[in-house]
Each structure stands twice: as structure tokens, then as C-alpha cells.
mmCIF file of the N, C-alpha and C atoms, coordinates in Angstrom:
data_MODEL
# 
_entry.id   MODEL 
# 
loop_
_atom_site.group_PDB 
_atom_site.id 
_atom_site.type_symbol 
_atom_site.label_atom_id 
_atom_site.label_alt_id 
_atom_site.label_comp_id 
_atom_site.label_asym_id 
_atom_site.label_entity_id 
_atom_site.label_seq_id 
_atom_site.pdbx_PDB_ins_code 
_atom_site.Cartn_x 
_atom_site.Cartn_y 
_atom_site.Cartn_z 
_atom_site.occupancy 
_atom_site.B_iso_or_equiv 
_atom_site.pdbx_formal_charge 
_atom_site.auth_seq_id 
_atom_site.auth_comp_id 
_atom_site.auth_asym_id 
_atom_site.auth_atom_id 
_atom_site.pdbx_PDB_model_num 
ATOM 1   N N  . UNK A 1 1  ? -17.183 -4.000 -5.207  1.00 0.00 ? 1  UNK A N  1 
ATOM 2   C CA . UNK A 1 1  ? -15.847 -3.995 -4.626  1.00 0.00 ? 1  UNK A CA 1 
ATOM 3   C C  . UNK A 1 1  ? -15.813 -3.016 -3.468  1.00 0.00 ? 1  UNK A C  1 
ATOM 4   N N  . UNK A 1 2  ? -15.172 -3.407 -2.388  1.00 0.00 ? 2  UNK A N  1 
ATOM 5   C CA . UNK A 1 2  ? -15.134 -2.527 -1.227  1.00 0.00 ? 2  UNK A CA 1 
ATOM 6   C C  . UNK A 1 2  ? -14.160 -1.387 -1.429  1.00 0.00 ? 2  UNK A C  1 
ATOM 7   N N  . UNK A 1 3  ? -14.441 -0.290 -0.780  1.00 0.00 ? 3  UNK A N  1 
ATOM 8   C CA . UNK A 1 3  ? -13.567 0.866  -0.913  1.00 0.00 ? 3  UNK A CA 1 
ATOM 9   C C  . UNK A 1 3  ? -12.364 0.714  0.009   1.00 0.00 ? 3  UNK A C  1 
ATOM 10  N N  . UNK A 1 4  ? -11.219 1.190  -0.465  1.00 0.00 ? 4  UNK A N  1 
ATOM 11  C CA . UNK A 1 4  ? -10.003 1.146  0.344   1.00 0.00 ? 4  UNK A CA 1 
ATOM 12  C C  . UNK A 1 4  ? -9.817  2.501  1.020   1.00 0.00 ? 4  UNK A C  1 
ATOM 13  N N  . UNK A 1 5  ? -9.159  2.490  2.171   1.00 0.00 ? 5  UNK A N  1 
ATOM 14  C CA . UNK A 1 5  ? -8.903  3.755  2.871   1.00 0.00 ? 5  UNK A CA 1 
ATOM 15  C C  . UNK A 1 5  ? -8.010  4.688  2.044   1.00 0.00 ? 5  UNK A C  1 
ATOM 16  N N  . UNK A 1 6  ? -8.176  5.966  2.284   1.00 0.00 ? 6  UNK A N  1 
ATOM 17  C CA . UNK A 1 6  ? -7.360  6.945  1.548   1.00 0.00 ? 6  UNK A CA 1 
ATOM 18  C C  . UNK A 1 6  ? -5.884  6.766  1.835   1.00 0.00 ? 6  UNK A C  1 
ATOM 19  N N  . UNK A 1 7  ? -5.546  6.362  3.072   1.00 0.00 ? 7  UNK A N  1 
ATOM 20  C CA . UNK A 1 7  ? -4.150  6.126  3.420   1.00 0.00 ? 7  UNK A CA 1 
ATOM 21  C C  . UNK A 1 7  ? -3.571  5.021  2.547   1.00 0.00 ? 7  UNK A C  1 
ATOM 22  N N  . UNK A 1 8  ? -4.322  3.951  2.360   1.00 0.00 ? 8  UNK A N  1 
ATOM 23  C CA . UNK A 1 8  ? -3.879  2.847  1.501   1.00 0.00 ? 8  UNK A CA 1 
ATOM 24  C C  . UNK A 1 8  ? -3.622  3.344  0.083   1.00 0.00 ? 8  UNK A C  1 
ATOM 25  N N  . UNK A 1 9  ? -4.567  4.092  -0.456  1.00 0.00 ? 9  UNK A N  1 
ATOM 26  C CA . UNK A 1 9  ? -4.422  4.597  -1.824  1.00 0.00 ? 9  UNK A CA 1 
ATOM 27  C C  . UNK A 1 9  ? -3.214  5.508  -1.965  1.00 0.00 ? 9  UNK A C  1 
ATOM 28  N N  . UNK A 1 10 ? -3.002  6.370  -0.977  1.00 0.00 ? 10 UNK A N  1 
ATOM 29  C CA . UNK A 1 10 ? -1.867  7.298  -1.031  1.00 0.00 ? 10 UNK A CA 1 
ATOM 30  C C  . UNK A 1 10 ? -0.538  6.548  -0.946  1.00 0.00 ? 10 UNK A C  1 
ATOM 31  N N  . UNK A 1 11 ? -0.450  5.565  -0.052  1.00 0.00 ? 11 UNK A N  1 
ATOM 32  C CA . UNK A 1 11 ? 0.787   4.794  0.075   1.00 0.00 ? 11 UNK A CA 1 
ATOM 33  C C  . UNK A 1 11 ? 1.062   3.961  -1.164  1.00 0.00 ? 11 UNK A C  1 
ATOM 34  N N  . UNK A 1 12 ? 0.014   3.364  -1.744  1.00 0.00 ? 12 UNK A N  1 
ATOM 35  C CA . UNK A 1 12 ? 0.183   2.563  -2.956  1.00 0.00 ? 12 UNK A CA 1 
ATOM 36  C C  . UNK A 1 12 ? 0.717   3.428  -4.089  1.00 0.00 ? 12 UNK A C  1 
ATOM 37  N N  . UNK A 1 13 ? 0.186   4.618  -4.193  1.00 0.00 ? 13 UNK A N  1 
ATOM 38  C CA . UNK A 1 13 ? 0.649   5.522  -5.252  1.00 0.00 ? 13 UNK A CA 1 
ATOM 39  C C  . UNK A 1 13 ? 2.091   5.953  -4.988  1.00 0.00 ? 13 UNK A C  1 
ATOM 40  N N  . UNK A 1 14 ? 2.406   6.300  -3.747  1.00 0.00 ? 14 UNK A N  1 
ATOM 41  C CA . UNK A 1 14 ? 3.749   6.754  -3.402  1.00 0.00 ? 14 UNK A CA 1 
ATOM 42  C C  . UNK A 1 14 ? 4.789   5.656  -3.587  1.00 0.00 ? 14 UNK A C  1 
ATOM 43  N N  . UNK A 1 15 ? 4.530   4.475  -3.043  1.00 0.00 ? 15 UNK A N  1 
ATOM 44  C CA . UNK A 1 15 ? 5.496   3.389  -3.132  1.00 0.00 ? 15 UNK A CA 1 
ATOM 45  C C  . UNK A 1 15 ? 5.579   2.811  -4.535  1.00 0.00 ? 15 UNK A C  1 
ATOM 46  N N  . UNK A 1 16 ? 4.515   2.889  -5.286  1.00 0.00 ? 16 UNK A N  1 
ATOM 47  C CA . UNK A 1 16 ? 4.519   2.385  -6.652  1.00 0.00 ? 16 UNK A CA 1 
ATOM 48  C C  . UNK A 1 16 ? 5.350   3.222  -7.591  1.00 0.00 ? 16 UNK A C  1 
ATOM 49  N N  . UNK A 1 17 ? 5.594   4.474  -7.234  1.00 0.00 ? 17 UNK A N  1 
ATOM 50  C CA . UNK A 1 17 ? 6.385   5.365  -8.081  1.00 0.00 ? 17 UNK A CA 1 
ATOM 51  C C  . UNK A 1 17 ? 7.877   5.090  -7.968  1.00 0.00 ? 17 UNK A C  1 
ATOM 52  N N  . UNK A 1 18 ? 8.309   4.563  -6.844  1.00 0.00 ? 18 UNK A N  1 
ATOM 53  C CA . UNK A 1 18 ? 9.734   4.451  -6.562  1.00 0.00 ? 18 UNK A CA 1 
ATOM 54  C C  . UNK A 1 18 ? 10.446  3.441  -7.452  1.00 0.00 ? 18 UNK A C  1 
ATOM 55  N N  . UNK A 1 19 ? 9.791   2.355  -7.770  1.00 0.00 ? 19 UNK A N  1 
ATOM 56  C CA . UNK A 1 19 ? 10.420  1.348  -8.628  1.00 0.00 ? 19 UNK A CA 1 
ATOM 57  C C  . UNK A 1 19 ? 9.338   0.507  -9.285  1.00 0.00 ? 19 UNK A C  1 
ATOM 58  N N  . UNK A 1 20 ? 9.729   -0.218 -10.310 1.00 0.00 ? 20 UNK A N  1 
ATOM 59  C CA . UNK A 1 20 ? 8.788   -1.121 -10.972 1.00 0.00 ? 20 UNK A CA 1 
ATOM 60  C C  . UNK A 1 20 ? 8.718   -2.418 -10.185 1.00 0.00 ? 20 UNK A C  1 
ATOM 61  N N  . UNK A 1 21 ? 7.529   -2.799 -9.812  1.00 0.00 ? 21 UNK A N  1 
ATOM 62  C CA . UNK A 1 21 ? 7.316   -4.036 -9.073  1.00 0.00 ? 21 UNK A CA 1 
ATOM 63  C C  . UNK A 1 21 ? 7.064   -5.145 -10.080 1.00 0.00 ? 21 UNK A C  1 
ATOM 64  N N  . UNK A 1 22 ? 7.837   -6.222 -9.988  1.00 0.00 ? 22 UNK A N  1 
ATOM 65  C CA . UNK A 1 22 ? 7.626   -7.343 -10.896 1.00 0.00 ? 22 UNK A CA 1 
ATOM 66  C C  . UNK A 1 22 ? 6.296   -8.036 -10.595 1.00 0.00 ? 22 UNK A C  1 
ATOM 67  N N  . UNK A 1 23 ? 5.904   -8.024 -9.352  1.00 0.00 ? 23 UNK A N  1 
ATOM 68  C CA . UNK A 1 23 ? 4.647   -8.646 -8.951  1.00 0.00 ? 23 UNK A CA 1 
ATOM 69  C C  . UNK A 1 23 ? 3.889   -7.645 -8.079  1.00 0.00 ? 23 UNK A C  1 
ATOM 70  N N  . UNK A 1 24 ? 2.777   -7.151 -8.562  1.00 0.00 ? 24 UNK A N  1 
ATOM 71  C CA . UNK A 1 24 ? 2.001   -6.128 -7.855  1.00 0.00 ? 24 UNK A CA 1 
ATOM 72  C C  . UNK A 1 24 ? 1.526   -6.607 -6.481  1.00 0.00 ? 24 UNK A C  1 
ATOM 73  N N  . UNK A 1 25 ? 1.397   -7.917 -6.303  1.00 0.00 ? 25 UNK A N  1 
ATOM 74  C CA . UNK A 1 25 ? 0.948   -8.436 -5.002  1.00 0.00 ? 25 UNK A CA 1 
ATOM 75  C C  . UNK A 1 25 ? 1.934   -8.083 -3.899  1.00 0.00 ? 25 UNK A C  1 
ATOM 76  N N  . UNK A 1 26 ? 3.221   -7.994 -4.224  1.00 0.00 ? 26 UNK A N  1 
ATOM 77  C CA . UNK A 1 26 ? 4.213   -7.614 -3.222  1.00 0.00 ? 26 UNK A CA 1 
ATOM 78  C C  . UNK A 1 26 ? 3.993   -6.169 -2.782  1.00 0.00 ? 26 UNK A C  1 
ATOM 79  N N  . UNK A 1 27 ? 3.700   -5.310 -3.720  1.00 0.00 ? 27 UNK A N  1 
ATOM 80  C CA . UNK A 1 27 ? 3.418   -3.910 -3.401  1.00 0.00 ? 27 UNK A CA 1 
ATOM 81  C C  . UNK A 1 27 ? 2.189   -3.813 -2.516  1.00 0.00 ? 27 UNK A C  1 
ATOM 82  N N  . UNK A 1 28 ? 1.121   -4.519 -2.874  1.00 0.00 ? 28 UNK A N  1 
ATOM 83  C CA . UNK A 1 28 ? -0.115  -4.458 -2.095  1.00 0.00 ? 28 UNK A CA 1 
ATOM 84  C C  . UNK A 1 28 ? 0.099   -4.988 -0.676  1.00 0.00 ? 28 UNK A C  1 
ATOM 85  N N  . UNK A 1 29 ? 0.872   -6.061 -0.534  1.00 0.00 ? 29 UNK A N  1 
ATOM 86  C CA . UNK A 1 29 ? 1.161   -6.610 0.799   1.00 0.00 ? 29 UNK A CA 1 
ATOM 87  C C  . UNK A 1 29 ? 1.953   -5.611 1.640   1.00 0.00 ? 29 UNK A C  1 
ATOM 88  N N  . UNK A 1 30 ? 2.962   -4.991 1.024   1.00 0.00 ? 30 UNK A N  1 
ATOM 89  C CA . UNK A 1 30 ? 3.768   -4.002 1.733   1.00 0.00 ? 30 UNK A CA 1 
ATOM 90  C C  . UNK A 1 30 ? 2.905   -2.834 2.202   1.00 0.00 ? 30 UNK A C  1 
ATOM 91  N N  . UNK A 1 31 ? 2.035   -2.353 1.325   1.00 0.00 ? 31 UNK A N  1 
ATOM 92  C CA . UNK A 1 31 ? 1.186   -1.215 1.677   1.00 0.00 ? 31 UNK A CA 1 
ATOM 93  C C  . UNK A 1 31 ? 0.272   -1.577 2.843   1.00 0.00 ? 31 UNK A C  1 
ATOM 94  N N  . UNK A 1 32 ? -0.348  -2.773 2.823   1.00 0.00 ? 32 UNK A N  1 
ATOM 95  C CA . UNK A 1 32 ? -1.222  -3.165 3.933   1.00 0.00 ? 32 UNK A CA 1 
ATOM 96  C C  . UNK A 1 32 ? -0.436  -3.317 5.231   1.00 0.00 ? 32 UNK A C  1 
ATOM 97  N N  . UNK A 1 33 ? 0.820   -3.778 5.164   1.00 0.00 ? 33 UNK A N  1 
ATOM 98  C CA . UNK A 1 33 ? 1.649   -3.880 6.371   1.00 0.00 ? 33 UNK A CA 1 
ATOM 99  C C  . UNK A 1 33 ? 1.938   -2.503 6.951   1.00 0.00 ? 33 UNK A C  1 
ATOM 100 N N  . UNK A 1 34 ? 2.249   -1.540 6.090   1.00 0.00 ? 34 UNK A N  1 
ATOM 101 C CA . UNK A 1 34 ? 2.520   -0.170 6.547   1.00 0.00 ? 34 UNK A CA 1 
ATOM 102 C C  . UNK A 1 34 ? 1.259   0.427  7.157   1.00 0.00 ? 34 UNK A C  1 
ATOM 103 N N  . UNK A 1 35 ? 0.106   0.222  6.511   1.00 0.00 ? 35 UNK A N  1 
ATOM 104 C CA . UNK A 1 35 ? -1.156  0.727  7.054   1.00 0.00 ? 35 UNK A CA 1 
ATOM 105 C C  . UNK A 1 35 ? -1.411  0.116  8.431   1.00 0.00 ? 35 UNK A C  1 
ATOM 106 N N  . UNK A 1 36 ? -1.160  -1.167 8.585   1.00 0.00 ? 36 UNK A N  1 
ATOM 107 C CA . UNK A 1 36 ? -1.334  -1.829 9.877   1.00 0.00 ? 36 UNK A CA 1 
ATOM 108 C C  . UNK A 1 36 ? -0.419  -1.267 10.953  1.00 0.00 ? 36 UNK A C  1 
ATOM 109 N N  . UNK A 1 37 ? 0.825   -1.002 10.594  1.00 0.00 ? 37 UNK A N  1 
ATOM 110 C CA . UNK A 1 37 ? 1.763   -0.409 11.560  1.00 0.00 ? 37 UNK A CA 1 
ATOM 111 C C  . UNK A 1 37 ? 1.314   0.973  12.000  1.00 0.00 ? 37 UNK A C  1 
ATOM 112 N N  . UNK A 1 38 ? 0.873   1.764  11.055  1.00 0.00 ? 38 UNK A N  1 
ATOM 113 C CA . UNK A 1 38 ? 0.410   3.114  11.383  1.00 0.00 ? 38 UNK A CA 1 
ATOM 114 C C  . UNK A 1 38 ? -0.841  3.055  12.247  1.00 0.00 ? 38 UNK A C  1 
ATOM 115 N N  . UNK A 1 39 ? -1.758  2.156  11.913  1.00 0.00 ? 39 UNK A N  1 
ATOM 116 C CA . UNK A 1 39 ? -3.017  2.047  12.660  1.00 0.00 ? 39 UNK A CA 1 
ATOM 117 C C  . UNK A 1 39 ? -2.796  1.532  14.075  1.00 0.00 ? 39 UNK A C  1 
ATOM 118 N N  . UNK A 1 40 ? -1.772  0.709  14.280  1.00 0.00 ? 40 UNK A N  1 
ATOM 119 C CA . UNK A 1 40 ? -1.528  0.149  15.607  1.00 0.00 ? 40 UNK A CA 1 
ATOM 120 C C  . UNK A 1 40 ? -0.897  1.168  16.552  1.00 0.00 ? 40 UNK A C  1 
ATOM 121 N N  . UNK A 1 41 ? -0.390  2.244  15.969  1.00 0.00 ? 41 UNK A N  1 
ATOM 122 C CA . UNK A 1 41 ? 0.167   3.307  16.794  1.00 0.00 ? 41 UNK A CA 1 
ATOM 123 C C  . UNK A 1 41 ? 1.559   2.995  17.204  1.00 0.00 ? 41 UNK A C  1 
# 
């Protein structure tokens, strides 16, 4: 399995604490979108 960036792991942990996600795929998609926004500057 490929390693994920530390930013991804930190955001997943932070956003996962705020509420219970009925479907974890939504959380993962949101985190990757945020990572993309940050990376694009």
C-alpha cells in the first residue's frame, strides 16, 4: 500500500473528530480535495 502524505493524515484525523461520518468515503474525498486546494496554492 502506498504511503499517504502527512498533511492527508493530519487532515483526516482532524476532520474525522468533528462528527461521525456515515460513509468514510465522503471524508476521504473531502480530505483529498482540501489537500489539492492547499497544494495548488
